[in-house]
Each structure stands twice: as C-alpha cells, then as structure tokens.
C-alpha positions as CSV (number, residue, x, y, z in Angstrom):
1,X,137.2,99.1,80.0
2,X,133.5,99.4,79.1
3,X,134.4,101.6,76.1
4,X,136.7,98.8,74.9
5,X,133.9,96.3,75.5
6,X,131.5,98.3,73.4
7,X,134.1,98.6,70.6
8,X,134.7,94.9,70.8
9,X,131.0,94.3,70.7
10,X,130.5,96.3,67.6
11,X,133.5,94.7,65.9
12,X,132.0,91.3,66.8
13,X,128.6,92.3,65.3
14,X,130.3,93.4,62.1
15,X,132.3,90.1,62.0
16,X,129.2,88.0,62.6
17,X,127.3,89.8,59.8
18,X,130.3,89.3,57.5
19,X,130.4,85.6,58.4
20,X,126.8,85.0,57.6
21,X,127.7,84.7,53.9
22,X,131.4,83.5,54.3
23,X,132.9,80.4,55.9
24,X,134.1,81.1,59.5
25,X,137.7,80.2,60.2
26,X,138.6,78.3,63.4
27,X,140.5,81.2,65.1
28,X,137.4,83.4,64.4
29,X,135.2,80.8,66.1
30,X,137.5,80.8,69.1
31,X,137.1,84.6,69.3
32,X,133.3,84.3,69.1
33,X,133.3,81.7,71.9
34,X,135.5,83.9,74.1
35,X,133.3,86.9,73.4
36,X,130.1,85.0,74.2
37,X,131.6,83.8,77.5
38,X,132.7,87.4,78.4
39,X,129.2,88.7,77.5
40,X,127.5,86.0,79.7
41,X,129.8,86.9,82.6
42,X,129.1,90.6,82.1
43,X,125.3,90.0,82.2
44,X,125.7,87.8,85.3
45,X,127.8,90.4,87.2
46,X,125.3,93.1,86.2
47,X,122.4,91.0,87.6
48,X,124.3,90.2,90.8
49,X,125.1,93.8,91.3
50,X,121.5,94.8,90.8
51,X,120.3,92.2,93.3
52,X,122.8,93.4,95.9
53,X,121.5,96.9,95.4
54,X,117.9,96.0,96.0
55,X,118.0,96.5,99.8
56,X,119.7,99.9,99.4
57,X,117.3,101.0,96.6
58,X,114.3,100.0,98.8
59,X,115.7,101.9,101.8
60,X,116.5,104.9,99.6
61,X,113.0,104.8,98.2
62,X,111.4,104.8,101.6
63,X,113.6,107.6,102.9
64,X,113.0,109.8,99.8
65,X,109.2,109.1,100.1
66,X,109.3,110.2,103.7
67,X,111.4,113.3,103.0
68,X,109.1,114.4,100.1
69,X,106.0,113.9,102.3
70,X,107.6,116.0,105.0
71,X,108.7,118.7,102.5
72,X,105.2,118.9,101.0
73,X,103.7,119.3,104.5
74,X,106.1,122.1,105.3
75,X,105.2,123.8,102.0
76,X,101.5,123.5,102.6
77,X,102.0,125.0,106.1
78,X,104.1,127.9,104.8
79,X,101.9,128.7,101.8
80,X,98.3,127.9,102.9
81,X,96.9,129.7,99.8
82,X,98.5,127.2,97.4
83,X,97.6,123.6,96.5
84,X,100.9,121.9,95.7
85,X,101.4,119.2,93.1
86,X,102.6,116.1,95.0
87,X,103.8,113.9,92.1
88,X,107.1,114.8,90.5
89,X,107.5,113.8,86.9
90,X,110.5,114.1,84.5
91,X,108.9,117.1,82.8
92,X,108.2,118.7,86.1
93,X,111.8,118.3,87.2
94,X,113.3,119.9,84.1
95,X,110.7,122.6,83.6
96,X,112.1,126.2,83.5
97,X,110.2,129.5,82.9
98,X,112.0,129.7,79.5
99,X,111.6,126.1,78.6
100,X,108.1,125.0,79.5
101,X,106.7,121.6,78.7
102,X,103.8,122.8,76.5
103,X,102.2,120.1,74.3
104,X,101.1,121.6,70.9
105,X,98.4,120.4,68.6
106,X,97.4,122.0,65.2
107,X,94.2,121.0,63.4
108,X,93.0,122.0,60.0
109,X,89.3,122.2,59.3
110,X,87.3,123.3,56.2
111,X,85.5,126.6,56.3
112,X,85.4,129.2,59.1
113,X,85.2,128.4,62.9
114,X,82.6,130.1,65.0
115,X,84.6,131.2,68.0
116,X,81.5,131.7,70.2
117,X,80.3,128.2,69.5
118,X,83.8,126.8,70.4
119,X,83.7,128.7,73.7
120,X,80.2,127.4,74.5
121,X,81.1,123.8,73.9
122,X,84.4,124.0,75.7
123,X,82.6,125.6,78.7
124,X,79.8,123.1,78.8
125,X,81.7,119.9,77.9
126,X,85.1,120.5,79.5
127,X,85.1,123.3,82.1
128,X,81.8,122.5,83.7
129,X,81.9,118.7,83.3
130,X,81.1,117.1,86.7
131,X,81.4,113.6,88.1
132,X,79.9,112.8,91.5
133,X,79.0,116.5,92.0
134,X,82.6,117.6,91.5
135,X,84.4,119.3,88.6
136,X,86.3,116.7,86.5
137,X,89.1,119.3,85.5
138,X,89.0,122.0,88.3
139,X,92.5,123.3,87.6
140,X,91.6,124.4,84.1
141,X,90.4,127.6,85.8
142,X,93.3,127.9,88.3
143,X,96.6,129.8,87.9
144,X,99.8,127.8,88.1
145,X,102.8,129.0,90.1
146,X,105.9,127.5,91.7
147,X,107.5,127.7,95.1
148,X,110.9,126.3,96.1
149,X,111.0,124.2,92.9
150,X,107.5,122.7,93.4
151,X,104.5,123.5,91.2
152,X,101.4,124.7,93.0
153,X,97.8,125.8,92.0
154,X,96.7,129.2,93.4
155,X,93.6,128.7,95.5
156,X,90.9,131.2,94.7
157,X,92.3,132.2,91.3
158,X,89.4,130.5,89.6
159,X,87.3,133.6,90.5
160,X,89.5,135.6,88.1
161,X,89.2,133.0,85.3
162,X,88.1,134.5,81.9
163,X,87.4,132.1,79.0
164,X,88.3,135.0,76.5
165,X,91.9,134.8,77.6
166,X,92.1,131.1,76.5
167,X,90.2,130.9,73.3
168,X,91.5,133.6,71.1
169,X,90.9,134.7,67.5
170,X,94.3,135.1,65.8
171,X,95.0,137.8,63.2
172,X,93.8,137.0,59.7
173,X,97.1,138.2,58.3
174,X,100.8,137.5,59.0
175,X,103.4,140.1,58.1
176,X,100.8,141.8,55.9
177,X,99.8,138.7,53.9
178,X,96.6,136.7,54.2
179,X,96.9,133.2,55.9
180,X,97.4,130.4,53.4
181,X,99.4,127.3,53.0
182,X,102.4,129.5,52.1
183,X,102.8,131.2,55.5
184,X,100.8,129.1,58.0
185,X,104.0,127.4,59.1
186,X,105.8,130.7,59.8
187,X,102.8,132.0,61.7
188,X,102.4,128.8,63.8
189,X,106.1,128.8,64.6
190,X,105.9,132.5,65.6
191,X,103.0,131.8,67.9
192,X,104.6,128.7,69.5
193,X,107.8,130.6,70.2
194,X,105.9,133.0,72.4
195,X,105.4,132.0,76.1
196,X,102.0,131.7,77.6
197,X,101.1,134.5,80.0
198,X,102.0,133.6,83.6
199,X,98.9,135.1,85.2
200,X,96.4,132.8,83.6
201,X,96.0,128.9,83.6
202,X,98.6,127.5,81.2
203,X,96.4,126.4,78.3
204,X,95.2,128.3,75.2
205,X,93.4,127.6,71.9
206,X,94.0,130.0,69.0
207,X,91.6,130.1,66.1
208,X,93.4,131.0,62.9
209,X,91.3,131.9,59.8
210,X,92.9,131.3,56.5
211,X,91.8,131.9,52.9
212,X,90.1,128.6,52.3
213,X,90.4,126.8,55.6
214,X,90.7,127.4,59.4
215,X,93.2,126.2,61.9
216,X,93.0,125.5,65.7
217,X,96.3,125.7,67.6
218,X,96.1,124.1,71.0
219,X,98.9,124.7,73.6
220,X,98.5,122.7,76.9
221,X,100.8,122.4,79.9
222,X,101.9,118.8,80.5
223,X,100.6,118.9,84.2
224,X,97.0,118.8,82.8
225,X,97.7,115.4,81.2
226,X,99.8,113.8,84.0
227,X,97.8,115.2,86.9
228,X,94.3,115.9,85.7
229,X,94.0,113.0,83.3
230,X,93.1,115.5,80.5
231,X,93.7,114.3,76.9
232,X,94.0,116.3,73.7
233,X,90.7,114.7,72.6
234,X,89.0,116.1,75.7
235,X,90.2,119.7,75.3
236,X,88.8,119.7,71.7
237,X,85.9,117.3,72.4
238,X,87.0,115.0,69.6
239,X,84.9,111.9,68.9
240,X,87.2,108.9,68.3
241,X,86.4,105.7,66.4
242,X,87.5,102.3,67.4
243,X,91.2,101.4,67.0
244,X,93.4,98.4,66.4
245,X,96.6,97.2,68.1
246,X,100.0,98.5,67.0
247,X,102.3,96.3,64.9
248,X,105.5,98.2,65.4
249,X,106.0,97.1,69.0
250,X,105.0,93.5,68.3
251,X,107.7,91.2,69.6
252,X,109.2,93.6,72.1
253,X,107.5,91.7,74.9
254,X,105.5,88.5,74.7
255,X,102.8,88.8,77.4
256,X,102.1,85.5,79.3
257,X,99.1,83.7,77.9
258,X,99.0,80.4,79.9
259,X,99.9,81.9,83.3
260,X,96.7,84.1,83.4
261,X,94.6,81.1,82.4
262,X,96.2,78.9,85.1
263,X,95.8,81.8,87.6
264,X,92.1,82.2,86.7
265,X,91.5,78.5,87.1
266,X,93.3,78.3,90.4
267,X,91.5,81.4,91.6
268,X,88.2,79.9,90.7
269,X,89.1,76.6,92.5
270,X,90.3,78.5,95.6
271,X,87.1,80.6,95.6
272,X,85.0,77.4,95.4
273,X,87.0,75.8,98.2
274,X,86.7,78.9,100.3
275,X,82.9,79.0,99.8
276,X,82.7,75.3,100.9
277,X,84.6,76.1,104.0
278,X,82.3,79.0,104.8
279,X,79.3,76.8,104.3
280,X,80.6,74.1,106.6
281,X,82.4,76.0,109.4
282,X,81.2,79.6,109.5
283,X,78.7,80.0,112.4
284,X,76.9,82.7,110.3
285,X,76.0,80.1,107.7
286,X,75.9,77.0,110.0
287,X,75.2,77.8,113.7
288,X,75.3,74.2,114.8
289,X,79.0,74.1,114.3
290,X,79.4,75.8,117.7
291,X,77.4,73.1,119.5
292,X,79.9,70.2,118.9
293,X,83.3,71.9,118.1
294,X,86.1,69.7,116.9
295,X,89.8,70.6,116.5
296,X,89.2,70.7,112.7
297,X,86.2,73.0,112.9
298,X,88.0,75.3,115.3
299,X,91.0,75.5,113.0
300,X,88.9,76.5,110.0
301,X,86.9,79.0,112.2
302,X,90.2,80.6,113.2
303,X,91.2,80.8,109.5
304,X,87.9,82.4,108.7
305,X,88.3,85.0,111.4
306,X,91.8,85.9,110.3
307,X,91.0,86.2,106.6
308,X,87.8,88.2,107.3
309,X,89.7,90.6,109.5
310,X,92.3,91.2,106.8
311,X,89.6,91.8,104.1
312,X,87.6,94.1,106.3
313,X,90.7,96.1,107.3
314,X,91.8,96.5,103.7
315,X,88.3,97.7,102.5
316,X,88.0,100.2,105.3
317,X,90.4,103.1,106.0
318,X,88.7,104.4,109.2
319,X,88.7,101.3,111.5
320,X,91.9,100.0,113.1
321,X,93.1,96.5,112.8
322,X,92.6,95.7,116.5
323,X,88.9,96.8,116.4
324,X,88.3,94.8,113.2
325,X,89.8,91.7,114.8
326,X,87.6,92.0,117.9
327,X,84.5,92.5,115.8
328,X,85.2,89.4,113.8
329,X,85.8,87.4,117.0
330,X,82.5,88.6,118.5
331,X,80.6,88.0,115.2
332,X,81.7,84.4,115.0
333,X,81.6,83.6,118.8
334,X,85.3,82.6,118.7
335,X,86.4,82.3,122.4
336,X,88.8,80.4,124.6
337,X,86.1,78.1,125.8
338,X,85.4,77.1,122.2
339,X,89.1,76.1,121.8
340,X,89.0,74.1,125.1
341,X,85.8,72.3,124.2
342,X,87.3,71.3,120.8
343,X,90.3,69.8,122.6
344,X,88.1,68.0,125.1
345,X,85.9,66.5,122.4
346,X,88.8,65.1,120.5
347,X,90.0,63.3,123.6
348,X,86.6,61.9,124.4
349,X,85.7,58.2,124.4
350,X,83.5,58.5,121.3
351,X,86.4,59.9,119.2
352,X,88.7,57.2,120.4
353,X,86.1,54.6,119.5
354,X,85.7,56.0,116.0
355,X,89.4,56.0,115.4
356,X,89.5,52.3,116.6
357,X,86.8,51.4,114.0
358,X,88.6,53.3,111.3
359,X,91.7,51.1,111.9
360,X,89.6,47.9,111.2
361,X,88.1,49.5,108.1
362,X,91.5,49.8,106.4
363,X,91.3,46.3,104.7
364,X,87.9,47.2,103.3
365,X,89.4,50.4,101.9
366,X,92.2,48.4,100.3
367,X,89.6,46.4,98.3
368,X,88.5,49.7,96.7
369,X,91.9,50.5,95.2
370,X,91.2,48.9,91.8
371,X,88.0,51.0,91.4
372,X,90.1,54.1,92.3
373,X,92.7,53.1,89.8
374,X,90.0,52.9,87.1
375,X,88.8,56.4,88.0
376,X,92.4,57.7,87.9
377,X,92.8,56.2,84.3
378,X,89.5,57.9,83.3
379,X,90.7,61.2,84.7
380,X,94.1,60.9,82.9
381,X,93.2,63.5,80.2
382,X,92.7,66.1,82.9
383,X,96.0,65.4,84.4
384,X,97.7,65.5,81.0
385,X,96.0,68.8,80.3
386,X,97.4,70.3,83.5
387,X,100.8,68.8,82.7
388,X,100.6,70.4,79.2
389,X,99.7,73.8,80.9
390,X,102.5,73.4,83.4
391,X,105.0,72.9,80.5
392,X,104.0,76.3,79.0
393,X,103.8,78.0,82.3
394,X,107.4,76.9,82.9
395,X,108.4,78.3,79.5
396,X,106.7,81.7,80.2
397,X,108.3,81.9,83.6
398,X,111.8,81.2,82.1
399,X,111.1,84.0,79.5
400,X,110.1,86.4,82.2
401,X,113.2,85.6,84.2
402,X,115.4,86.2,81.1
403,X,113.8,89.6,80.7
404,X,114.6,90.7,84.2
405,X,117.9,88.9,84.2
406,X,119.1,91.0,81.3
407,X,117.5,94.2,82.4
408,X,120.4,95.5,84.7
409,X,122.8,95.1,81.8
410,X,120.6,97.0,79.3
411,X,119.9,99.8,81.9
412,X,123.7,100.1,82.6
413,X,124.6,100.2,78.8
414,X,121.9,102.6,77.7
415,X,122.1,105.1,80.7
416,X,125.6,105.0,82.1
417,X,128.1,103.8,79.5
418,X,129.7,106.7,77.7
419,X,128.8,107.3,74.1
420,X,131.2,105.8,71.5
421,X,133.2,108.5,69.6
422,X,131.6,107.5,66.3
423,X,128.1,108.5,67.5
424,X,129.0,111.9,69.0
425,X,127.4,114.9,67.2
426,X,127.0,118.6,67.5
427,X,123.4,118.4,68.7
428,X,124.6,116.9,72.0
429,X,126.7,120.0,72.8
430,X,124.2,122.7,71.7
431,X,123.4,125.3,74.3
432,X,119.6,125.6,74.1
433,X,117.7,128.9,74.6
434,X,114.3,127.4,75.3
435,X,112.2,129.0,72.6
436,X,110.8,126.6,70.1
437,X,110.2,126.8,66.3
438,X,108.2,124.3,64.3
439,X,107.6,123.1,60.8
440,X,106.0,120.2,59.1
441,X,106.2,118.3,55.8
442,X,103.8,117.9,53.0
443,X,101.5,114.9,53.5
444,X,102.6,111.6,52.0
445,X,99.9,109.1,51.0
446,X,99.7,106.2,53.3
447,X,99.0,103.8,50.4
448,X,102.5,104.6,48.9
449,X,104.0,103.7,52.3
450,X,102.1,100.4,52.3
451,X,103.2,99.5,48.8
452,X,106.8,100.3,49.6
453,X,106.7,98.1,52.8
454,X,105.1,95.2,50.8
455,X,107.6,95.5,47.9
456,X,110.7,95.6,50.3
457,X,109.4,93.1,52.8
458,X,109.4,95.7,55.6
459,X,106.9,97.3,57.9
460,X,105.4,100.7,57.5
461,X,107.2,101.9,60.6
462,X,110.6,100.8,59.2
463,X,110.0,102.8,56.0
464,X,109.0,105.9,57.9
465,X,112.0,105.7,60.3
466,X,114.3,105.1,57.3
467,X,113.2,108.2,55.5
468,X,113.5,110.1,58.8
469,X,117.1,108.9,59.3
470,X,117.9,109.9,55.7
471,X,116.4,113.3,56.3
472,X,118.4,113.7,59.5
473,X,121.6,112.8,57.6
474,X,120.9,115.4,54.9
475,X,120.2,117.9,57.7
476,X,123.5,117.3,59.3
477,X,125.3,117.8,56.0
478,X,123.3,120.9,55.2
479,X,124.0,122.4,58.6
480,X,127.8,121.6,58.3
481,X,127.7,119.2,61.3
482,X,130.1,116.2,61.4
483,X,128.2,113.0,60.4
484,X,128.0,110.3,63.2
485,X,127.4,106.6,62.5
486,X,124.1,106.9,64.3
487,X,122.0,109.3,66.3
488,X,120.7,108.1,69.7
489,X,117.1,108.9,70.1
490,X,114.3,108.3,72.6
491,X,111.5,106.9,70.4
492,X,107.9,107.0,71.7
493,X,105.4,104.8,69.8
494,X,101.7,105.7,70.1
495,X,99.2,102.8,69.4
496,X,97.0,102.9,66.4
497,X,93.9,104.9,66.8
498,X,95.1,106.6,70.0
499,X,95.5,110.3,70.5
500,X,99.0,110.9,72.0
501,X,99.1,111.1,75.8
502,X,99.8,109.1,79.0
503,X,99.4,105.4,78.5
504,X,99.0,105.6,74.8
505,X,102.1,103.6,73.7
506,X,105.6,102.4,74.5
507,X,109.2,103.7,74.5
508,X,112.5,102.6,73.2
509,X,116.0,104.0,73.0
510,X,116.5,103.8,69.3
511,X,119.7,104.5,67.3
512,X,119.0,106.1,63.8
513,X,121.8,104.8,61.6
514,X,123.2,107.3,59.1
515,X,125.9,105.2,57.5
516,X,123.9,103.9,54.5
517,X,125.1,105.1,51.1
518,X,121.7,104.6,49.4
519,X,118.1,104.1,50.4
520,X,118.4,100.2,50.3
521,X,121.3,100.1,52.7
522,X,119.6,102.6,54.9
523,X,116.5,100.5,55.1
524,X,118.5,97.4,56.0
525,X,120.4,99.3,58.7
526,X,117.2,100.6,60.1
527,X,115.6,97.2,60.2
528,X,118.7,95.8,62.1
529,X,118.6,98.8,64.5
530,X,114.9,98.4,65.3
531,X,115.1,94.7,65.6
532,X,118.0,95.0,68.1
533,X,116.3,97.6,70.2
534,X,113.1,95.6,70.3
535,X,115.0,92.5,71.3
536,X,117.1,94.0,74.1
537,X,115.0,96.8,75.5
538,X,112.0,94.9,76.8
539,X,112.5,96.5,80.3
540,X,112.2,100.0,78.8
541,X,109.0,99.1,77.0
542,X,107.4,97.6,80.1
543,X,108.4,100.6,82.3
544,X,107.0,103.0,79.8
545,X,103.7,101.0,79.5
546,X,103.3,101.4,83.2
547,X,104.5,104.9,83.5
548,X,107.8,104.0,85.3
549,X,110.3,105.1,82.6
550,X,111.3,108.3,84.5
551,X,109.3,108.2,87.8
552,X,111.6,105.4,89.1
553,X,114.7,107.7,88.9
554,X,112.8,110.5,90.5
555,X,111.7,108.3,93.4
556,X,115.2,107.5,94.4
557,X,117.0,110.9,94.2
558,X,116.2,114.4,95.5
559,X,114.6,116.5,92.8
560,X,117.8,118.6,92.4
561,X,120.0,115.5,91.7
562,X,117.3,113.9,89.6
563,X,117.2,117.1,87.5
564,X,121.0,117.0,87.0
565,X,120.8,113.3,86.0
566,X,118.0,114.0,83.5
567,X,120.0,116.9,82.0
568,X,123.0,114.6,81.6
569,X,120.9,111.9,79.9
570,X,119.2,114.4,77.6
571,X,122.8,115.4,76.4
572,X,123.1,111.8,75.1
573,X,119.6,111.6,73.8
574,X,119.4,115.1,72.3
575,X,116.8,114.0,69.7
576,X,113.3,112.7,70.5
577,X,111.2,110.8,68.0
578,X,107.4,110.2,68.3
579,X,105.6,107.8,66.0
580,X,101.8,108.2,66.1
581,X,100.9,105.2,64.0
582,X,97.3,105.8,63.0
583,X,95.0,108.5,64.6
584,X,91.5,107.9,63.4
585,X,89.4,110.5,61.6
586,X,88.3,113.1,64.1
587,X,85.1,115.2,64.0
588,X,84.6,118.1,66.4
589,X,81.3,118.1,68.3
590,X,80.1,121.2,66.5
591,X,80.2,119.2,63.2
592,X,83.5,120.2,61.5
593,X,85.7,117.5,60.2
594,X,89.4,117.6,61.0
595,X,91.2,117.4,57.6
596,X,94.8,117.5,58.9
597,X,96.3,117.0,62.3
598,X,99.8,117.8,63.6
599,X,101.2,117.1,67.0
600,X,104.5,118.2,68.6
601,X,105.9,116.6,71.7
602,X,107.8,119.3,73.7
603,X,111.5,119.2,73.7
604,X,112.9,119.9,77.2
605,X,116.2,119.9,79.2
606,X,119.0,119.4,76.6
607,X,116.7,117.8,74.0
608,X,116.9,120.3,71.1
609,X,115.1,118.4,68.4
610,X,111.7,116.7,68.7
611,X,110.5,114.8,65.5
612,X,106.9,113.5,65.2
613,X,105.7,111.1,62.5
614,X,101.9,111.2,62.6
615,X,99.7,109.0,60.5
616,X,96.3,110.7,60.3
617,X,93.5,109.5,58.1
618,X,95.1,108.3,54.8
619,X,98.4,110.3,55.0
620,X,101.6,110.6,56.9
621,X,103.3,113.9,58.0
622,X,106.6,114.7,59.7
623,X,106.4,117.4,62.3
624,X,109.6,119.2,63.5
625,X,109.9,121.1,66.8
626,X,113.4,122.5,67.4
627,X,115.2,124.9,69.7
628,X,115.3,128.3,68.1
629,X,119.2,127.9,67.9
630,X,118.7,125.4,65.1
631,X,116.6,127.9,63.0
632,X,116.3,128.1,60.0
633,X,117.9,124.8,59.0
634,X,115.3,122.9,61.1
635,X,112.8,123.4,58.2
636,X,115.0,121.4,55.9
637,X,114.0,118.2,57.7
638,X,110.4,118.6,56.7
639,X,111.5,119.2,53.1
640,X,113.8,116.1,52.9
641,X,111.2,113.7,54.3
642,X,108.8,113.4,51.4
643,X,111.8,113.5,49.0
644,X,113.3,110.3,50.6
645,X,109.9,108.6,50.6
646,X,109.7,109.4,46.9
647,X,113.2,107.9,46.4
648,X,112.1,104.7,48.2
649,X,109.0,104.5,46.0
650,X,110.9,105.0,42.8
651,X,113.6,102.4,43.7
652,X,110.8,99.8,44.0
653,X,108.9,100.9,40.8
654,X,106.0,102.5,42.8
655,X,104.4,105.6,41.4
656,X,104.4,108.7,43.6
657,X,101.7,111.4,43.1
658,X,102.9,114.9,42.4
659,X,105.8,116.4,40.5
660,X,109.0,114.4,40.3
661,X,111.9,115.4,42.4
662,X,115.7,115.1,41.8
663,X,117.3,112.0,43.1
C-alpha cells in the first residue's frame, strides 16, 4: 500500500510540474483534490500513531536506561582495571575491528616540517593541557579496548605511552619514487588502508615530506571527538579566524524570534515581582512581618519557603529534600503558631471594622473611574504592542506545531518505507570489506563557483551538489552499474568557518538526482531535490543540531538491535556526503601556513562511499573515501568533478582556468 502511495505521490509531483505551464483539466483537478485529502489523512494518522506511542516510548527509554546502567555497573565490577565508555553512539554501535571509525585529515604545508617541534607543541598544548588541575584530554595517553561489545579505556596504560608511536616520519619515497603531486594520493590511500596498532591509543599523525611541500596525515578515533570533546583543530593546534553563518541550511528551520523576546520580558517581570514579594514578606528582608501576620503574608511566606527549598535542592546534590525543607522552615520561622496567629488576626474586630469602612468607600472609588479610563487610553500603545507581539507569538507557535505535526510522517517515510525500484542501485548490495581507499580532485577556484551561481540564479551549494551528482552518474556508467533515478544520501552540512566535528552543522536525507540529460537539467533537478528536503526534513535538521539524530534510536533499543537497525538503514543510505562550506585559512602554531586541507568522514556499517566537498581558502575540492571493493573506479569520481564544474562554467560563458576539457 505504501509503495503504491509513493508511486502515486511521485506521479502527482510530475503532473503538478507539468501543469505549471499547461491548463489543468477538471478531472485532473479532482485527482489532485483527492490526493491532497489522502495526504492530509496520512499525515494525521501518522501523528496520532506517534502520540499513542509516546507512553510506550517513554517506558522503553526508562527501562533501557536502567538496564544500561545495571550492565555498566556489572562490567565495572567484572573488569576493575577498565574505564568503560558509558555513552553509546551510532559509530560506537557499528564499529568493528576491521571497520573502525577513524576520522582522517590531510594538510599540505610549504617547506619541510620539523618533527621534533611538532612533538613538543603537541605535548605542551594538547597532551599536558590542564584545566582545574586535571588533564583536559587524559585518554590520548590511554589504550582503547572492548569487552562484551562495550568500549573501555585501560587504566594504567598511560605509563606505557610513547609519543614517538603517534607522531611518525613517513618514508620520503613511495614504490621507489619521491613523494610529489603525482603519487601523494596513492601513498595516502595506502596509509589509510592500514589499521592503527591495537596496543597504542587510537590516534596518529604522519609527517610526509615531498619534493616541494610537506603533508600531515591525521587519523583520529571518533571517540575522542564524541567523548573527549577533542576537535581536529585541537590535535593540530590550528588557529581559526572568525566565521559567518551558513546559507545552505537557511530556510530549513525558522527559529522563533518573538517568543524569546516575550519570554525574556515575562521572565524580567516575574523576577521583579518575585523580588518585591521577598522585600515585603521575607523575614530575612523584613523581620516585622512576623509580628503581625496576616493570611496574605502567611501565604506568601509559604510560597517563599517552597520555592527556596526547590532552588536549594536543585543546586545541591548532597543534601536531601527533607533536610532542605526543614532548613528553610527554620530560617524563616515558619511554624504552626504563625499560621494560627494569621487566622486569628483576620477574624479580629479591627479587620472587620476595616472591611466595613472599605464597603462605604466604594462610591468614592466609582468617582475615580473616569481618571482610570484616561490612564487606560494613555497606556493603549503598550497594550497594542503586546497584542502585536501576541499575534506573532501565535504564528510562531503554529509553525512549531506544524513542524512536529509532520515529523512522524517524515520519519516513517525516510526510515521505514521501502525504496522505490527506480532508486535501487548496486552500492546498496555491496559486501564491504572494511578497508578504505581515498582520492581527491584538483582544486576548483571558488570565484568560478560564485560566478556560475550568480549566472544561473542558484546557490554555491547547489552548483557543487549538481557537479557531484553528475560525477556520481558518470561513475555508475563507468563501473557498469545500473543507473537509478536518484541516489539516497545522508548529507552533513558544516557551517562556514567551522572545522568538521560535533555540533558544527546540520543533517538532511538528500536524494541526488541522476536523470538530467545535461548540466542545466541536472541543476534544476538538484534545486528541486534540495528545496524539497529542506522543506520536509526540519525534524532531521533539529535532531542533528542537538546531537539526537542517532542517539534517540540507541536509547530505545538494546545495542545489538540498534546495530542491526543501523546496518539496515545504511543499506538504503549507502552513500554519505559532507559539505564543509568554508573552512578559514589555518596557520599552525609553529608558523607554517596550511595551503590545502582535505577531510574524510569515515564510512561505516554498509556505507561504502563517503564524499566530502570542502571549501578551503579560495578553492573547492572533492574528497572520496570508498571501501576497497570499489577500487580503482573510486578515483574516477575525483576526476569527473572538476570536469562538470568546467562544463557548467562554459555553458554560462564563464572562463575556467587551466586547459580545456572535452565536453
């Protein structure tokens, strides 16, 4: 049924696109109306199903949390010499000894690198960095192992740590030839294909000396980034400049603007009101309030005691709630006699007499109504301002409700619906071996990308993704694979000026269309695909921004079942794309400027192809990390990419530097 729905949906989209330029007949209008009703009903049922599952999901989360806590306690008792990693991430769940999640970074610098200087700076600035008297990254010296499917750091292994095992001087030749631009890719691929030694902490920096420049190859286990908070800029001591916001994800989610303003104003008003209550009714500020207690003052005093108890209990983890409550009662002299005195005072003759006088003052108060009406008119702009804010608050609340209302349908379609036959391809059925091979393209001037984007009315990201999709299409044809309509990818966007790492960007499930017959059609198809993903996948973007894109699934299922689910999902999304939109110029602390930078996001589980578009300085480069089963055709992708950028430039009359290429 759902496959038929997806087919009907795609046919409806094609029909709607056709009808933009042609007059729609009445029967077709009826079909569109019926389809819209069916789509609305489908969204409503998905939302109702998700709401009905909330209690079960909450119960499952609590049960799994308790079971994981008990399991970790058992492991700690069984292996006292190990420090187990408590948090389980998607990469941790799918890690295998043959398919490790190693993040790779290659930097090119002018001149030779002094390896002893690098060792000294890494030791002083990274290994021995302290905060509050403790090492910031203690596990950089610790061996990593695993027991019963859980990662653990070996206690005491830091005594055997040797920096010479981690900062190495690579050979100056590869297969008998000096290192140059002609063979640096083959040498880098050969080094990345080799696993890190298991008896040392899983990180390594290799210094490669070429004929006219040097290279630094960094390999780092993903746990250092997710658990230690270590970034690639830390391990290399990179100085970063300021950065600007990313345009590619603009429009995915409109963050509330008026709601935070209203919340801040209400918080300020509430804080002022609370300070007035403390000044008038808190015995610590006004002791005379205890001499003549009233029912009003006793009520506010009880409120002060309750709120102060909650604040003190939340700020202290050592004192119990009962002890905190008793302390607040004693501090403010709140007793049963105070309550009885307040009740007695309100029933006294003086109070009754005051209420009698108040009754006779009511006519006098009525004469003040015109004056109060004038004050109300004078304050009308304030009320109109709050009415204006209330209108926009309501709009933002409706928008947020729509996002979460549509979220269950999007999750179901992207994660559980079977792939349409037109999008099935051979990469989804490849049996990976775990070894990785890499390559990268020649640099493309960023000015050319900007000119193409301006001439075509597109964004720079759309141009890059179009050339990437065209390169992927040519790769399928060269490898002899059947050509799908589109390739489903997980696309990670890194904000401008940020080094890739946790919290550096957002995530979308982006189909790369391969049906365009020329670069213009491919560009239009890519713009539609990106617009559709940005419009419908707000929930994925928000989850990735807050680090919940995979941890939610892991918190609901046992690790073994979560691993199986991730392997199934990676069958569908066998290609991973990373778009690093504008890393600033980097200068190493020992003075060398980074001329070129290449980053590879590790491909794990059944993901066999990881593509990285990195914009560094004034150029753009495509990096390819593939399973060794795809070698040697994986290098074709890095060859095709600048060719299709050149084709896009020539189609818009934009000169491209370098020799001309065949169209």
